[in-house]
C-alpha positions in Angstrom: -1.5 13.3 -12.4 1.1 15.9 -13.1 4.6 16.3 -11.7 4.5 19.3 -9.4 8.2 19.6 -8.8 10.2 22.5 -10.1 12.6 20.5 -12.2 12.3 16.7 -12.1 14.9 15.4 -9.6 15.1 18.5 -7.5 13.3 19.2 -4.2 9.5 19.7 -4.4 8.5 23.3 -5.0 6.2 23.1 -1.9 6.9 20.3 0.5 4.0 21.2 2.8 4.1 21.9 6.5 6.9 19.4 7.1 9.8 18.6 4.7 11.1 15.2 4.0 14.1 13.6 2.2 14.2 11.0 -0.6 17.1 8.8 -1.5 16.8 6.8 -4.7 18.8 3.9 -6.2 18.4 2.3 -9.6 19.1 -1.4 -10.0 18.5 -3.9 -12.8 15.4 -6.1 -12.2 17.6 -9.2 -11.7 19.4 -7.4 -8.8 16.3 -5.8 -7.2 15.5 -8.5 -4.6 19.1 -8.9 -3.4 19.6 -5.1 -3.2 16.3 -4.7 -1.4 17.4 -7.3 1.2 20.4 -5.1 1.9 18.5 -1.9 2.1 20.1 -1.1 5.5 23.6 -1.1 3.9 22.3 0.9 1.0 20.9 3.6 3.3 24.3 3.7 5.1 26.3 4.2 2.0 23.9 6.9 0.9 24.6 8.8 4.1 21.0 8.7 5.3 19.6 7.7 8.8 18.0 4.3 8.9 14.2 3.9 8.6 14.0 3.7 12.4 14.7 7.5 12.4 17.5 7.6 15.0 18.5 11.3 15.5 21.8 12.8 14.5 24.5 12.6 17.1 26.7 15.5 18.1 28.8 15.1 15.0 25.7 14.3 12.8 27.1 10.8 12.0 26.3 7.4 13.4 29.1 5.6 15.3 27.8 2.0 15.3 25.7 -0.2 13.1 23.6 -2.9 14.9 22.2 -5.9 13.1 20.2 -9.0 13.8 22.3 -12.0 13.1 25.5 -11.4 11.1 26.1 -8.9 8.4 27.8 -10.1 5.2 27.6 -13.3 3.1 27.7 -16.5 5.1 30.7 -17.8 3.1 32.8 -15.0 4.5 31.9 -15.7 8.1 32.8 -18.4 10.6 31.4 -19.6 13.9 27.8 -19.8 15.2 25.3 -17.2 14.0 25.1 -14.4 16.6 21.8 -13.1 17.9 23.0 -9.4 17.5 26.1 -7.9 16.1 27.6 -4.4 16.5 30.0 -2.9 14.1 31.8 0.4 14.0 31.3 2.9 11.3 34.1 4.8 9.7 33.4 7.5 7.1 29.9 6.0 6.4 31.3 2.5 5.8 31.0 -0.6 8.0 34.2 -1.4 9.8 35.2 -4.0 12.5 33.0 -6.0 14.7 33.0 -4.6 18.3 30.4 -7.0 19.9 28.8 -10.3 19.1 25.8 -11.1 21.3 24.5 -14.6 22.0 20.8 -15.3 22.6 19.8 -14.0 26.0 18.0 -17.3 26.8 17.6 -20.7 25.1 13.9 -19.9 24.3 14.7 -16.5 22.8 14.6 -17.7 19.2 16.1 -15.8 16.4 16.4 -12.0 16.5 14.2 -10.5 13.7 13.9 -6.7 14.1 15.7 -3.8 15.7 14.5 -0.3 16.5 16.4 2.5 18.2 14.4 4.4 20.8 14.7 7.6 22.9 17.4 8.0 25.6 19.7 5.4 24.1 17.3 2.5 24.4 16.9 -0.2 21.8 14.2 -2.8 21.3 14.6 -6.2 19.6 12.1 -8.7 18.5 13.0 -12.4 18.4 10.8 -15.3 17.4 10.6 -19.0 16.7 8.1 -21.2 14.8 7.9 -24.2 17.2 6.1 -23.2 19.3 4.9 -20.1 17.4 6.0 -17.2 19.7 7.8 -13.9 19.8 9.6 -12.0 22.6 10.5 -8.4 22.9 13.7 -7.3 24.6 15.1 -3.9 25.7 18.8 -3.1 25.9 21.4 -0.3 25.8 24.8 0.3 24.3 28.0 1.4 26.1 30.1 4.2 24.9 32.5 1.8 23.1 29.6 -0.1 21.4 29.0 -3.1 23.6 25.4 -4.3 24.2 24.4 -4.1 27.9 21.4 -4.8 30.1 19.3 -7.1 27.8 16.0 -7.9 29.5 12.6 -9.1 28.3 9.8 -6.6 28.3 7.1 -7.0 30.9 4.0 -8.6 29.5 5.4 -12.0 28.6 5.6 -14.0 25.4 3.5 -13.1 22.3 1.9 -16.3 20.8 2.5 -15.2 17.2 5.1 -13.4 15.0 5.7 -9.7 15.7 6.8 -6.9 13.3 6.5 -3.2 12.7 7.9 -1.9 16.1 7.2 1.7 16.8 8.3 3.3 20.1 6.4 6.4 21.5 8.6 9.6 21.6 8.5 9.6 25.4 9.7 5.9 25.4 6.8 4.7 27.5 4.9 2.5 25.0 5.6 0.4 21.9 3.2 -0.4 19.1 3.5 -3.4 16.8 1.5 -5.9 14.6 1.2 -9.6 14.9 0.6 -12.6 12.6 0.4 -16.4 12.9 3.5 -18.4 11.9 1.8 -20.3 9.0 0.8 -19.0 5.6 -2.3 -16.9 6.3 -5.2 -17.8 4.0 -7.1 -14.8 5.4 -4.5 -12.2 6.8 -5.9 -10.0 9.5 -4.4 -6.7 10.4 -3.8 -6.2 14.1 -2.3 -3.4 16.2 -1.1 -3.9 19.8 0.1 -1.1 22.1 2.2 -2.3 25.0 3.2 -0.3 28.1 7.0 -0.8 28.5 7.0 -0.7 32.3 3.7 -2.5 33.2 3.3 -4.8 30.2 -0.4 -3.8 29.9 -1.7 -4.4 26.4 -4.5 -3.0 24.1 -5.2 -4.5 20.7 -7.2 -3.4 17.6 -7.9 -5.4 14.5 -9.8 -5.6 11.2 -12.7 -7.9 10.4 -11.8 -8.7 6.8 -8.5 -9.8 5.2 -6.1 -6.9 5.4 -2.5 -5.9 6.0 -1.0 -3.2 8.2 2.3 -1.3 7.9 4.1 2.0 8.5 3.2 2.0 12.2 4.4 5.2 13.8 3.6 7.5 16.7 2.7 11.2 16.6 4.5 13.7 18.8 1.6 13.7 21.3 2.5 10.1 22.5 -1.0 8.9 22.1 -1.8 9.0 18.4 -0.7 6.0 16.4 -0.6 6.2 12.6 -0.6 3.2 10.2 -1.5 2.0 6.7 -4.2 -0.6 6.1 -4.6 -2.4 2.7 -7.4 -4.8 1.8 -6.3 -8.2 0.6 -8.6 -9.3 -2.3 -8.6 -12.1 -4.9 -6.4 -11.0 -7.8 -4.4 -12.0 -10.9 -0.8 -12.9 -11.5 2.1 -10.7 -10.3 4.0 -8.9 -13.1 7.1 -8.7 -10.9 6.9 -12.4 -9.8 5.5 -14.5 -12.6 3.7 -17.6 -11.6 2.7 -16.1 -8.2 -0.9 -15.4 -8.8 -2.9 -14.9 -5.7 -4.3 -11.8 -4.0 -4.1 -8.1 -4.6 -3.6 -5.3 -2.1 -6.2 -2.6 -2.7 -7.8 0.5 -1.0 -4.6 1.5 0.9 -5.4 4.1 3.5 -3.5 5.9 6.3 -5.3 6.1 9.6 -4.6 8.0 12.9 -5.9 6.2 16.0 -6.2 7.7 19.5 -4.7 4.9 21.5 -6.4 6.1 24.7 -10.0 6.0 23.4 -12.1 2.8 23.9 -12.6 0.6 20.8 -11.2 -2.3 19.0 -11.6 -1.7 15.3 -8.5 -0.4 13.4 -10.8 1.3 10.8 -12.2 3.6 13.5 -9.0 5.7 13.3 -9.3 9.1 11.5 -8.6 8.7 7.8 -5.6 10.9 6.7 -5.2 9.4 3.2 -7.3 7.1 1.1 -5.8 5.8 -2.2 -7.8 7.3 -5.2 -9.0 4.9 -7.9 -6.5 4.3 -10.7 -3.4 5.6 -8.9 -1.3 2.4 -9.1 0.3 0.6 -6.2 1.1 2.4 -3.0 4.4 1.0 -1.5 4.7 3.4 1.4 2.6 6.1 3.2 3.7 7.5 6.6 1.9 9.8 9.0 3.9 12.8 10.1 4.5 13.9 13.7 1.5 16.2 13.8 -0.9 13.3 13.4 -2.6 15.1 10.5 -0.3 15.1 7.5 2.1 12.7 5.8 4.0 11.6 2.7 4.2 8.5 0.5 5.3 6.8 -2.7 3.5 4.7 -5.3 4.3 3.0 -8.6 2.1 3.3 -11.7 2.4 2.2 -15.3 4.7 -0.2 -17.1 7.6 0.3 -16.8 6.4 1.9 -13.6 6.8 5.6 -12.8 7.8 6.3 -9.2 5.4 9.0 -7.8 6.0 10.8 -4.5 3.0 12.4 -2.8 2.0 14.4 0.3 -1.4 14.2 2.1 -3.3 15.9 4.8 -6.5 15.0 6.6 -9.6 16.1 4.7 -7.6 17.1 1.5 -6.8 15.2 -1.7 -3.3 13.7 -2.2 -0.8 16.0 -3.8 2.0 14.8 -6.2 5.3 16.3 -5.3 7.7 14.4 -7.7 7.7 11.8 -10.4 10.6 9.6 -11.6 9.8 8.2 -15.0 10.1 4.4 -15.3 12.8 2.8 -17.4 12.8 -0.7 -18.9 14.5 -3.4 -16.9 15.2 -1.0 -14.0 13.8 -0.9 -10.5 14.1 2.2 -8.3 14.6 1.5 -4.6 13.4 4.3 -2.4 13.8 5.3 1.2 11.8 8.1 2.8 12.8 9.8 6.0 11.5 12.8 7.9 13.6 16.0 8.3 12.0 16.5 11.7 12.4 14.7 15.0 13.2 11.0 15.1 10.4 8.5 14.5 11.7 5.5 16.5 9.8 3.2 14.1 10.4 0.4 11.6 8.9 2.1 8.6 9.1 -0.7 6.1 6.2 -0.3 3.7 2.5 -1.1 3.6 3.0 -4.5 5.2 5.2 -4.8 8.3 6.0 -8.5 7.5 7.3 -7.7 4.0 4.5 -9.6 2.2 3.6 -6.8 -0.2 5.1 -6.9 -3.7 3.9 -4.4 -6.4 0.4 -4.5 -5.2 0.3 -8.3 -4.5 0.1 -10.2 -1.2 2.8 -12.9 -0.9 1.8 -15.0 2.1 5.0 -17.2 2.0 7.5 -14.3 2.4 8.2 -14.9 6.0 12.0 -14.6 5.8 12.0 -10.9 5.0 13.0 -8.4 7.7 12.2 -4.7 7.1 14.4 -3.5 10.0 17.2 -5.9 10.6 19.7 -3.0 11.2 19.7 0.3 13.1 22.3 2.9 14.1 23.7 4.2 17.4 25.3 7.6 17.8 
């Protein structure tokens, strides 16, 4: 593979039919996990929209930051843990709390994920382990930043954990994945599409052990894109010594017509399939046209960070390479320059169980989209 950029850190010479932005941060290995856990704050300080893809407001800057639970270190906080919290933003920095929201019902569980949708709507996922169940709620925000109109989505309780929310551009449907609450010996990738008004559901899945991530809608409101990675027996993790287990292989991006009959996730059109020997894919996202996309992978030791573009029926194309440095981890966020995506784009596994090509079944506390913006 060769670096096809004009000059290293600059913009790609040819970004393809749709352009996209990259924000990079370098951190010592010892800090990488804590920094990754605060990726929402990192995105904010970098001046980028969050992964959920909320559009720029009239002034091009977000006014509020919404978070599940409470932002900041617990030692600096007092009182019960909120379900949601809203803070103002001043000059790209988090400022005062304007609203603290209690659980909408005793059975709501803990808020886990937030995604901004079209027309000022927001969706939140909450869950609890006993019994194993998740709930989806919709709400709005007043002009002064107060949460209003929280209500559960039609369709009832989901008897599993839920992650990877993606709202269709017209706001009519939401797609997500599910998983059991225990450590999965054989993870199974699932995709559910839910009508926001009627609660009607359709679900697709894989037969063998697999993960799913980067769930996102195309502009046509019927094509859903996603990555699938096979989970296979593997060796020890270089990033997390002593955590030998299973490897993530054969990462591919599919585009599925959600209105065609069928139940197999692998029936979706293949937009990208990981070539042999290319390293570990950490993210690959279908673009709005339902045919092209972009992604990032790590290869070598210390690992190079390689950005690439893809299109249906064509080989992947490298657009930029960041050489690896000893004892340093590059944290990367990708965002489209086009219309908002209304999706939790958090990597190849929506539950955060992917680490440098390894499947970490016990990583249930990680939340890819614990924050989002309002304009």
